[in-house]
N, CA, C and O atoms as CSV, one atom per row, in Angstrom:
chain,resi,resn,atom,element,x,y,z
A,1,MET,N,N,-3.821,15.885,-29.746
A,1,MET,CA,C,-2.790,16.039,-28.841
A,1,MET,C,C,-1.507,15.817,-28.765
A,1,MET,O,O,-1.395,14.645,-29.123
A,2,THR,N,N,-0.361,16.265,-28.492
A,2,THR,CA,C,0.581,15.967,-28.506
A,2,THR,C,C,1.018,14.701,-28.122
A,2,THR,O,O,0.270,14.064,-27.381
A,3,ALA,N,N,2.039,14.219,-28.461
A,3,ALA,CA,C,2.994,13.387,-27.386
A,3,ALA,C,C,3.102,13.977,-26.432
A,3,ALA,O,O,2.255,13.646,-25.603
A,4,ASP,N,N,3.633,14.586,-26.175
A,4,ASP,CA,C,4.024,15.283,-24.482
A,4,ASP,C,C,2.552,15.643,-23.320
A,4,ASP,O,O,2.382,15.582,-22.102
A,5,ALA,N,N,1.640,16.058,-24.612
A,5,ALA,CA,C,0.298,15.925,-23.723
A,5,ALA,C,C,-0.366,14.500,-23.129
A,5,ALA,O,O,-0.932,14.303,-22.054
A,6,MET,N,N,-0.129,13.741,-24.046
A,6,MET,CA,C,-0.360,11.975,-24.062
A,6,MET,C,C,0.466,11.586,-22.590
A,6,MET,O,O,0.030,11.132,-21.533
A,7,ARG,N,N,1.869,11.978,-23.019
A,7,ARG,CA,C,2.902,11.624,-21.916
A,7,ARG,C,C,2.750,11.999,-20.466
A,7,ARG,O,O,3.131,11.226,-19.587
A,8,PHE,N,N,2.001,13.588,-20.092
A,8,PHE,CA,C,1.882,13.997,-18.893
A,8,PHE,C,C,0.375,13.391,-18.859
A,8,PHE,O,O,0.299,13.055,-17.678
A,9,LEU,N,N,-0.907,13.043,-19.471
A,9,LEU,CA,C,-2.109,12.253,-19.203
A,9,LEU,C,C,-1.527,10.689,-18.685
A,9,LEU,O,O,-2.087,10.262,-17.675
A,10,ALA,N,N,-0.820,10.110,-19.087
A,10,ALA,CA,C,-0.512,9.125,-18.839
A,10,ALA,C,C,0.573,8.972,-17.188
A,10,ALA,O,O,0.617,7.952,-16.500
A,11,ILE,N,N,1.294,10.208,-16.914
A,11,ILE,CA,C,1.795,10.158,-15.403
A,11,ILE,C,C,0.652,10.547,-14.458
A,11,ILE,O,O,0.658,10.135,-13.297
A,12,GLY,N,N,-0.614,11.559,-15.064
A,12,GLY,CA,C,-1.374,11.627,-14.111
A,12,GLY,C,C,-2.126,10.034,-13.681
A,12,GLY,O,O,-2.189,9.353,-12.657
A,13,ILE,N,N,-2.437,9.963,-14.560
A,13,ILE,CA,C,-3.647,8.512,-14.519
A,13,ILE,C,C,-2.512,7.649,-13.485
A,13,ILE,O,O,-2.788,7.544,-12.289
A,14,THR,N,N,-1.693,7.265,-13.835
A,14,THR,CA,C,-0.604,6.290,-12.559
A,14,THR,C,C,-0.454,7.131,-11.439
A,14,THR,O,O,-0.452,6.507,-10.378
A,15,MET,N,N,-0.303,8.576,-11.324
A,15,MET,CA,C,-0.729,9.036,-9.756
A,15,MET,C,C,-1.840,8.842,-9.078
A,15,MET,O,O,-1.889,8.917,-7.850
A,16,LEU,N,N,-3.337,8.439,-10.208
A,16,LEU,CA,C,-4.158,7.990,-9.250
A,16,LEU,C,C,-4.033,6.792,-9.052
A,16,LEU,O,O,-4.905,6.404,-8.275
A,17,SER,N,N,-3.319,5.951,-9.402
A,17,SER,CA,C,-3.543,4.225,-8.595
A,17,SER,C,C,-2.538,4.693,-6.738
A,17,SER,O,O,-2.808,4.380,-5.578
A,18,VAL,N,N,-1.409,5.525,-7.344
A,18,VAL,CA,C,-0.802,6.053,-6.493
A,18,VAL,C,C,-1.587,5.766,-4.873
A,18,VAL,O,O,-1.414,5.048,-3.888
A,19,MET,N,N,-2.746,7.077,-5.462
A,19,MET,CA,C,-3.615,7.564,-4.435
A,19,MET,C,C,-4.172,6.738,-4.147
A,19,MET,O,O,-3.803,6.619,-2.979
A,20,ALA,N,N,-5.298,5.493,-4.425
A,20,ALA,CA,C,-5.674,4.345,-4.555
A,20,ALA,C,C,-5.367,2.993,-3.578
A,20,ALA,O,O,-5.883,2.066,-2.953
A,21,SER,N,N,-4.083,3.661,-3.970
A,21,SER,CA,C,-3.084,2.514,-3.248
A,21,SER,C,C,-2.958,2.937,-1.236
A,21,SER,O,O,-3.123,2.192,-0.270
A,22,ALA,N,N,-2.568,4.590,-1.317
A,22,ALA,CA,C,-2.729,4.932,-0.070
A,22,ALA,C,C,-4.382,4.609,0.717
A,22,ALA,O,O,-4.427,4.097,1.835
A,23,PHE,N,N,-5.212,4.856,0.217
A,23,PHE,CA,C,-6.275,4.560,0.336
A,23,PHE,C,C,-6.998,3.111,0.799
A,23,PHE,O,O,-7.905,3.086,1.630
A,24,GLY,N,N,-6.496,1.977,0.179
A,24,GLY,CA,C,-6.289,1.131,0.485
A,24,GLY,C,C,-5.537,0.821,1.548
A,24,GLY,O,O,-5.963,-0.067,2.285
A,25,GLU,N,N,-4.265,1.470,1.868
A,25,GLU,CA,C,-3.472,1.050,3.064
A,25,GLU,C,C,-3.887,1.637,4.494
A,25,GLU,O,O,-3.791,1.113,5.604
A,26,GLY,N,N,-4.281,2.639,4.194
A,26,GLY,CA,C,-5.434,3.313,5.609
A,26,GLY,C,C,-6.498,2.754,5.688
A,26,GLY,O,O,-7.065,2.966,6.760
A,27,LEU,N,N,-7.164,1.948,4.814
A,27,LEU,CA,C,-7.955,1.114,5.155
A,27,LEU,C,C,-7.696,-0.366,5.751
A,27,LEU,O,O,-8.666,-0.916,6.273
A,28,VAL,N,N,-6.764,-0.884,5.722
A,28,VAL,CA,C,-6.284,-1.698,5.912
A,28,VAL,C,C,-5.514,-1.727,7.519
A,28,VAL,O,O,-5.651,-2.586,8.389
A,29,VAL,N,N,-4.732,-0.561,7.550
A,29,VAL,CA,C,-4.712,0.075,9.122
A,29,VAL,C,C,-6.075,0.310,9.936
A,29,VAL,O,O,-6.379,-0.322,10.948
A,30,ALA,N,N,-6.636,1.039,9.503
A,30,ALA,CA,C,-8.132,1.356,10.272
A,30,ALA,C,C,-8.603,-0.211,10.601
A,30,ALA,O,O,-8.595,-0.541,11.787
A,31,HIS,N,N,-9.007,-1.175,9.617
A,31,HIS,CA,C,-9.784,-2.296,10.339
A,31,HIS,C,C,-8.710,-2.870,10.771
A,31,HIS,O,O,-9.055,-3.984,11.166
A,32,ALA,N,N,-7.297,-2.686,10.955
A,32,ALA,CA,C,-6.521,-3.152,12.230
A,32,ALA,C,C,-6.520,-2.985,13.443
A,32,ALA,O,O,-6.352,-3.658,14.460
A,33,VAL,N,N,-6.742,-1.938,13.155
A,33,VAL,CA,C,-6.533,-1.411,14.633
A,33,VAL,C,C,-8.334,-1.204,15.257
A,33,VAL,O,O,-8.613,-1.069,16.448
A,34,ASP,N,N,-9.318,-1.227,14.160
A,34,ASP,CA,C,-10.587,-2.072,14.735
A,34,ASP,C,C,-10.452,-3.287,15.411
A,34,ASP,O,O,-10.791,-3.448,16.584
A,35,GLY,N,N,-9.872,-4.304,14.561
A,35,GLY,CA,C,-9.882,-5.744,14.964
A,35,GLY,C,C,-8.982,-5.754,16.583
A,35,GLY,O,O,-9.470,-6.307,17.569
A,36,ILE,N,N,-7.743,-5.106,16.609
A,36,ILE,CA,C,-7.266,-5.143,17.715
A,36,ILE,C,C,-7.926,-4.355,18.646
A,36,ILE,O,O,-7.457,-4.549,19.768
A,37,SER,N,N,-8.993,-3.393,18.627
A,37,SER,CA,C,-9.843,-2.752,19.903
A,37,SER,C,C,-10.961,-3.463,19.851
A,37,SER,O,O,-11.958,-2.774,20.066
A,38,ARG,N,N,-11.190,-4.706,19.623
A,38,ARG,CA,C,-12.639,-5.190,20.024
A,38,ARG,C,C,-11.862,-6.616,20.667
A,38,ARG,O,O,-12.350,-7.158,21.659
A,39,ASN,N,N,-10.379,-7.267,19.885
A,39,ASN,CA,C,-10.082,-8.227,20.451
A,39,ASN,C,C,-8.338,-8.481,20.858
A,39,ASN,O,O,-7.564,-9.288,20.344
A,40,PRO,N,N,-8.079,-7.492,21.947
A,40,PRO,CA,C,-6.655,-7.051,22.595
A,40,PRO,C,C,-5.461,-8.621,22.280
A,40,PRO,O,O,-4.249,-8.553,22.080
A,41,GLU,N,N,-6.167,-9.675,22.324
A,41,GLU,CA,C,-5.516,-10.933,22.333
A,41,GLU,C,C,-4.616,-11.165,21.476
A,41,GLU,O,O,-3.484,-11.492,21.833
A,42,ILE,N,N,-4.937,-11.045,20.283
A,42,ILE,CA,C,-4.508,-11.104,18.925
A,42,ILE,C,C,-3.696,-10.039,18.297
A,42,ILE,O,O,-3.333,-9.887,17.131
A,43,TYR,N,N,-3.528,-9.422,19.243
A,43,TYR,CA,C,-2.679,-8.205,18.774
A,43,TYR,C,C,-1.604,-8.268,17.537
A,43,TYR,O,O,-1.623,-7.716,16.437
A,44,GLY,N,N,-0.456,-9.345,18.276
A,44,GLY,CA,C,0.386,-9.871,17.749
A,44,GLY,C,C,0.196,-10.622,16.190
A,44,GLY,O,O,0.742,-10.343,15.123
A,45,LYS,N,N,-0.388,-11.240,16.386
A,45,LYS,CA,C,-1.154,-11.904,15.394
A,45,LYS,C,C,-1.413,-10.950,14.160
A,45,LYS,O,O,-0.869,-10.929,13.056
A,46,LEU,N,N,-2.475,-10.122,14.731
A,46,LEU,CA,C,-3.123,-8.937,13.623
A,46,LEU,C,C,-1.854,-7.971,12.877
A,46,LEU,O,O,-1.568,-7.492,11.779
A,47,ARG,N,N,-1.362,-8.045,14.186
A,47,ARG,CA,C,-0.012,-6.653,13.779
A,47,ARG,C,C,0.990,-7.231,12.454
A,47,ARG,O,O,1.467,-6.522,11.568
A,48,THR,N,N,1.137,-8.610,12.594
A,48,THR,CA,C,1.656,-9.120,11.402
A,48,THR,C,C,0.824,-9.323,10.504
A,48,THR,O,O,1.412,-9.122,9.441
A,49,THR,N,N,-0.245,-9.617,10.314
A,49,THR,CA,C,-0.814,-9.221,9.372
A,49,THR,C,C,-0.883,-8.067,8.444
A,49,THR,O,O,-0.558,-7.908,7.267
A,50,MET,N,N,-1.400,-7.331,9.333
A,50,MET,CA,C,-0.973,-5.906,9.199
A,50,MET,C,C,-0.109,-5.335,8.158
A,50,MET,O,O,-0.404,-4.697,7.148
A,51,ILE,N,N,1.006,-5.700,8.626
A,51,ILE,CA,C,1.986,-5.147,8.018
A,51,ILE,C,C,2.573,-6.218,6.514
A,51,ILE,O,O,3.442,-5.956,5.682
A,52,LEU,N,N,1.927,-7.104,6.610
A,52,LEU,CA,C,1.886,-7.653,5.489
A,52,LEU,C,C,1.184,-7.452,4.597
A,52,LEU,O,O,1.502,-7.734,3.442
A,53,GLY,N,N,0.109,-6.938,4.914
A,53,GLY,CA,C,-0.925,-6.385,4.082
A,53,GLY,C,C,-0.474,-5.071,3.742
A,53,GLY,O,O,-0.789,-4.582,2.657
A,54,CYS,N,N,0.111,-4.562,4.423
A,54,CYS,CA,C,0.614,-2.895,3.913
A,54,CYS,C,C,1.583,-2.734,2.679
A,54,CYS,O,O,1.724,-2.001,1.700
A,55,SER,N,N,2.428,-4.305,3.534
A,55,SER,CA,C,3.530,-4.295,1.913
A,55,SER,C,C,3.210,-4.565,0.710
A,55,SER,O,O,3.753,-4.128,-0.305
A,56,LEU,N,N,1.926,-5.616,0.820
A,56,LEU,CA,C,1.469,-5.706,-0.398
A,56,LEU,C,C,0.909,-4.829,-1.339
A,56,LEU,O,O,0.977,-5.136,-2.529
A,57,VAL,N,N,0.187,-3.444,-0.880
A,57,VAL,CA,C,-0.638,-2.512,-0.675
A,57,VAL,C,C,0.328,-1.905,-1.632
A,57,VAL,O,O,0.372,-1.734,-2.850
A,58,GLU,N,N,1.205,-1.606,-0.442
A,58,GLU,CA,C,2.148,-0.657,-0.949
A,58,GLU,C,C,3.252,-0.903,-2.360
A,58,GLU,O,O,3.739,-0.096,-3.151
A,59,THR,N,N,3.360,-2.330,-2.241
A,59,THR,CA,C,3.894,-2.044,-3.882
A,59,THR,C,C,3.315,-1.750,-5.203
A,59,THR,O,O,3.848,-1.727,-6.313
A,60,THR,N,N,1.989,-1.510,-4.798
A,60,THR,CA,C,1.214,-1.176,-6.137
A,60,THR,C,C,1.857,0.543,-5.882
A,60,THR,O,O,1.327,1.158,-6.807
A,61,ALA,N,N,2.257,1.010,-5.511
A,61,ALA,CA,C,2.101,2.716,-5.493
A,61,ALA,C,C,4.062,2.545,-5.842
A,61,ALA,O,O,4.717,3.333,-6.524
A,62,ILE,N,N,4.486,1.552,-5.278
A,62,ILE,CA,C,5.978,1.643,-5.861
A,62,ILE,C,C,5.932,1.517,-7.679
A,62,ILE,O,O,6.535,2.275,-8.439
A,63,TYR,N,N,4.971,0.249,-8.124
A,63,TYR,CA,C,5.134,0.282,-9.310
A,63,TYR,C,C,4.723,1.260,-10.174
A,63,TYR,O,O,5.315,1.617,-11.193
A,64,ALA,N,N,3.294,1.848,-9.571
A,64,ALA,CA,C,3.318,3.186,-10.229
A,64,ALA,C,C,4.111,3.935,-10.318
A,64,ALA,O,O,4.593,4.123,-11.435
A,65,LEU,N,N,4.453,4.471,-9.513
A,65,LEU,CA,C,5.795,5.447,-9.462
A,65,LEU,C,C,6.824,4.963,-10.245
A,65,LEU,O,O,7.471,5.923,-10.664
A,66,LEU,N,N,7.230,4.004,-10.598
A,66,LEU,CA,C,8.323,3.629,-11.286
A,66,LEU,C,C,8.306,4.143,-12.977
A,66,LEU,O,O,8.963,4.713,-13.848
A,67,ILE,N,N,6.777,3.331,-12.618
A,67,ILE,CA,C,6.219,3.889,-14.163
A,67,ILE,C,C,6.278,5.157,-14.376
A,67,ILE,O,O,6.963,5.554,-15.319
A,68,SER,N,N,5.499,6.180,-13.462
A,68,SER,CA,C,5.841,7.757,-13.709
A,68,SER,C,C,7.224,7.841,-14.137
A,68,SER,O,O,7.617,8.256,-15.227
A,69,ILE,N,N,8.111,7.290,-12.917
A,69,ILE,CA,C,9.479,8.009,-13.762
A,69,ILE,C,C,9.894,7.659,-15.164
A,69,ILE,O,O,10.547,8.417,-15.881
A,70,LEU,N,N,9.519,6.588,-15.473
A,70,LEU,CA,C,10.137,5.428,-16.978
A,70,LEU,C,C,9.682,7.125,-17.868
A,70,LEU,O,O,10.419,7.959,-18.394
A,71,LEU,N,N,7.955,7.075,-17.680
A,71,LEU,CA,C,7.065,8.307,-18.356
A,71,LEU,C,C,7.881,9.330,-18.350
A,71,LEU,O,O,7.875,10.026,-19.365
A,72,ILE,N,N,8.649,9.645,-17.411
A,72,ILE,CA,C,9.027,11.522,-17.222
A,72,ILE,C,C,10.579,11.157,-18.066
A,72,ILE,O,O,10.757,11.904,-19.028
A,73,PHE,N,N,11.383,10.416,-17.897
A,73,PHE,CA,C,12.751,10.483,-18.339
A,73,PHE,C,C,13.063,9.711,-19.395
A,73,PHE,O,O,13.948,9.967,-20.212
A,74,VAL,N,N,12.285,8.676,-19.395
A,74,VAL,CA,C,12.463,7.848,-21.008
A,74,VAL,C,C,12.061,7.998,-22.498
A,74,VAL,O,O,12.599,8.100,-23.601
A,75,ALA,N,N,10.241,7.940,-21.673
A,75,ALA,CA,C,9.485,7.914,-22.860
A,75,ALA,C,C,9.754,9.144,-23.763
A,75,ALA,O,O,9.653,10.230,-23.192
A,76,LYS,N,N,10.068,9.157,-25.029
A,76,LYS,CA,C,10.114,10.401,-25.469
A,76,LYS,C,C,9.082,10.872,-26.728
A,76,LYS,O,O,9.111,12.028,-27.151
């Protein structure tokens, strides 16, 4: 394989991380909505925890996107 092929393969692997992050964020929101539907009194506390969880999950996608951009434009 050439160097360009290896670079594009690495970019594809980092995009798999973005897909996994999106799946995890969907699970966080789905379980938060499920918890709110079961116990509406804890809406405020659960919403805050959900937003914190989503932001932590989203950082994985942002780091993967940063790595793929670096691979596209910086790696030679």
